[in-house]
C-alpha positions as CSV (number, residue, x, y, z in Angstrom):
1,X,-7.1,46.8,-17.5
2,X,-6.7,49.0,-14.5
3,X,-3.2,49.0,-12.9
4,X,-2.8,47.9,-9.3
5,X,-2.4,50.8,-6.8
6,X,1.3,51.7,-6.3
7,X,1.1,50.6,-2.6
8,X,-0.2,47.2,-3.6
9,X,2.5,46.7,-6.2
10,X,5.1,47.7,-3.7
11,X,3.7,45.2,-1.1
12,X,3.7,42.4,-3.8
13,X,7.3,43.4,-4.8
14,X,8.6,43.0,-1.2
15,X,6.5,39.9,-0.5
16,X,8.3,38.2,-3.4
17,X,11.7,39.4,-2.2
18,X,11.0,38.1,1.3
19,X,10.1,34.7,-0.1
20,X,13.3,34.6,-2.0
21,X,15.2,35.7,1.1
22,X,13.7,32.8,3.1
23,X,15.0,30.4,0.5
24,X,18.5,31.8,0.8
25,X,18.6,32.0,4.6
26,X,16.7,28.9,5.7
27,X,18.2,26.3,3.5
28,X,21.9,25.4,4.0
29,X,23.9,25.6,0.8
30,X,27.4,25.9,2.3
31,X,29.2,24.5,5.3
32,X,27.8,27.5,7.3
33,X,24.1,28.5,7.4
34,X,22.6,31.6,5.8
35,X,24.2,33.8,3.1
36,X,26.7,36.6,2.8
37,X,25.5,40.1,2.2
38,X,27.0,40.1,-1.3
39,X,25.0,37.0,-2.1
40,X,21.8,38.6,-0.9
41,X,22.6,41.7,-2.9
42,X,23.2,39.7,-6.0
43,X,19.9,37.8,-5.6
44,X,17.6,40.4,-4.0
45,X,19.0,43.7,-5.3
46,X,20.6,46.7,-3.6
47,X,17.7,47.0,-1.1
48,X,18.4,43.6,0.4
49,X,18.9,45.2,3.9
50,X,15.3,46.5,3.8
51,X,14.1,43.0,2.7
52,X,15.9,41.3,5.6
53,X,14.5,43.9,8.0
54,X,11.0,43.2,6.8
55,X,11.6,39.5,7.1
56,X,12.9,39.9,10.6
57,X,9.7,41.8,11.6
58,X,7.6,39.0,10.0
59,X,9.5,36.2,11.8
60,X,9.2,37.8,15.3
61,X,5.8,36.2,15.9
62,X,7.4,32.8,15.3
63,X,10.1,33.5,17.8
64,X,12.7,33.7,15.0
65,X,14.9,36.5,13.8
66,X,17.4,37.4,11.1
67,X,20.8,37.7,12.6
68,X,23.8,39.5,11.1
69,X,27.2,38.4,12.1
70,X,30.5,40.0,11.2
71,X,32.9,37.1,11.1
72,X,36.0,39.2,11.0
73,X,35.6,40.5,14.5
74,X,33.3,42.6,16.8
75,X,30.2,44.0,15.1
76,X,30.7,47.7,14.1
77,X,28.2,50.1,15.7
78,X,27.2,51.6,12.3
79,X,28.3,49.1,9.6
80,X,29.1,50.4,6.2
81,X,27.6,49.0,3.1
82,X,30.9,47.2,2.3
83,X,30.9,45.6,5.9
84,X,27.3,44.5,5.4
85,X,28.2,42.9,2.1
86,X,30.9,40.8,3.8
87,X,28.7,40.0,6.8
88,X,26.7,36.7,7.2
89,X,22.9,36.7,7.5
90,X,21.0,33.8,8.8
91,X,17.8,32.9,10.7
92,X,17.9,31.7,14.3
93,X,15.8,31.6,17.4
94,X,14.9,34.9,19.0
95,X,14.2,33.3,22.4
96,X,15.9,30.2,24.0
97,X,15.3,26.5,23.8
98,X,13.8,24.6,26.7
99,X,15.8,21.6,28.0
100,X,13.4,19.1,26.3
101,X,13.7,21.1,23.0
102,X,17.5,21.1,23.2
103,X,17.5,17.3,23.1
104,X,15.7,17.3,19.8
105,X,18.5,19.1,18.0
106,X,20.9,16.2,18.6
107,X,22.9,17.6,21.5
108,X,23.2,15.8,24.8
109,X,22.6,18.0,27.8
110,X,26.2,17.5,29.1
111,X,27.5,18.5,25.6
112,X,25.6,21.8,25.8
113,X,26.9,22.2,29.4
114,X,30.4,21.6,28.2
115,X,30.0,24.2,25.5
116,X,28.7,26.7,28.1
117,X,31.6,26.1,30.3
118,X,34.1,26.4,27.4
119,X,32.6,29.7,26.3
120,X,32.5,31.1,29.9
121,X,36.1,30.1,30.5
122,X,37.3,31.7,27.4
123,X,35.4,34.9,28.3
124,X,37.0,34.8,31.7
125,X,40.4,34.8,30.0
126,X,39.5,37.9,28.0
127,X,38.6,36.0,24.8
128,X,41.6,33.6,24.5
129,X,42.6,30.4,26.2
130,X,44.8,27.4,25.2
131,X,43.0,24.2,24.2
132,X,44.8,22.4,27.0
133,X,43.4,24.8,29.6
134,X,39.9,24.5,28.3
135,X,40.3,20.7,28.1
136,X,41.4,20.5,31.7
137,X,38.3,22.5,32.8
138,X,36.0,20.2,30.7
139,X,37.5,17.1,32.3
140,X,35.9,18.1,35.5
141,X,32.5,17.9,33.7
142,X,32.9,15.3,31.0
143,X,34.6,11.8,30.7
144,X,38.1,12.2,29.5
145,X,37.5,10.4,26.2
146,X,34.8,12.9,25.2
147,X,36.7,16.1,25.8
148,X,38.6,16.3,22.5
149,X,35.6,15.0,20.6
150,X,33.4,17.8,22.0
151,X,36.0,20.5,21.5
152,X,36.4,19.4,17.8
153,X,32.6,19.5,17.5
154,X,32.4,23.0,19.0
155,X,35.0,24.2,16.5
156,X,33.4,22.4,13.6
157,X,30.0,24.0,14.3
158,X,31.5,27.5,14.5
159,X,31.2,28.1,18.3
160,X,34.9,28.1,18.9
161,X,37.9,28.8,16.7
162,X,41.5,27.3,17.1
163,X,44.6,28.9,15.7
164,X,47.9,27.2,14.7
165,X,49.2,27.7,18.3
166,X,46.4,25.8,19.9
167,X,44.7,28.9,21.2
168,X,40.9,28.9,21.4
169,X,38.7,31.9,20.6
170,X,35.0,32.5,20.5
171,X,33.8,32.1,16.9
172,X,31.1,33.7,14.9
173,X,28.3,31.4,16.0
174,X,28.9,32.1,19.7
175,X,28.9,35.9,19.0
176,X,25.6,35.5,17.3
177,X,23.6,32.9,19.3
178,X,24.9,33.3,22.8
179,X,24.2,36.2,25.2
180,X,27.6,36.2,26.8
181,X,26.7,38.4,29.7
182,X,23.6,36.4,30.6
183,X,25.7,33.2,30.4
184,X,28.3,34.4,32.8
185,X,25.7,35.8,35.2
186,X,23.9,32.5,35.1
187,X,27.1,30.5,35.9
188,X,28.1,32.8,38.6
189,X,24.6,32.6,40.2
190,X,24.7,28.8,40.0
191,X,28.1,28.7,41.5
192,X,27.0,31.0,44.4
193,X,23.9,28.9,45.1
194,X,26.1,25.8,45.1
195,X,28.5,27.4,47.5
196,X,25.7,28.5,49.8
197,X,24.2,25.0,49.8
198,X,27.5,23.4,50.6
199,X,28.0,25.9,53.5
200,X,24.5,25.1,54.9
201,X,25.2,21.4,54.7
202,X,28.4,21.8,56.7
203,X,26.6,23.9,59.3
204,X,23.9,21.2,59.6
205,X,26.6,18.5,60.0
206,X,28.3,20.6,62.6
207,X,25.3,21.0,64.8
């Protein structure tokens, strides 16, 4: 029996590896989604980075992507093999959700707005703010009884992290899923538009 051409065997090899990677990254097996680099290396082999890159290219047409997050801090510019082994890989949206779509994931619109405000406030404080400060800001947006519930939810889902001193930081999921610059620009633009509208209303009343 004639052997398959080398290029076809290679294509089949990586197709099987990509399928296995999908099983590891799509289905939640721990409290956090995805898998660590060392887990992928164990299951897929030493070329797991190439496999995840091929999968990322394949998912692009579906508006999905393979994200890599370094939970220990800011992502290194040129991560070493050891840093990649400790990193977390998971699949997320490449684009953004529409308002109607966001409702389908079980989050109220005001809960999402509260998360955006919390993230933006912590960014404005150079990456750290006390839980009390963030809570006071949220009380201008949410009912008082929901503030602590929402903060605990943001922490539990990996968007915020709280230390033993009650200081809140941006956690791995925010660094991965949120375009921080775009968020701040959007909030500043919204605030500016609101201020202009208020000024125009005062001018109208005064005439």
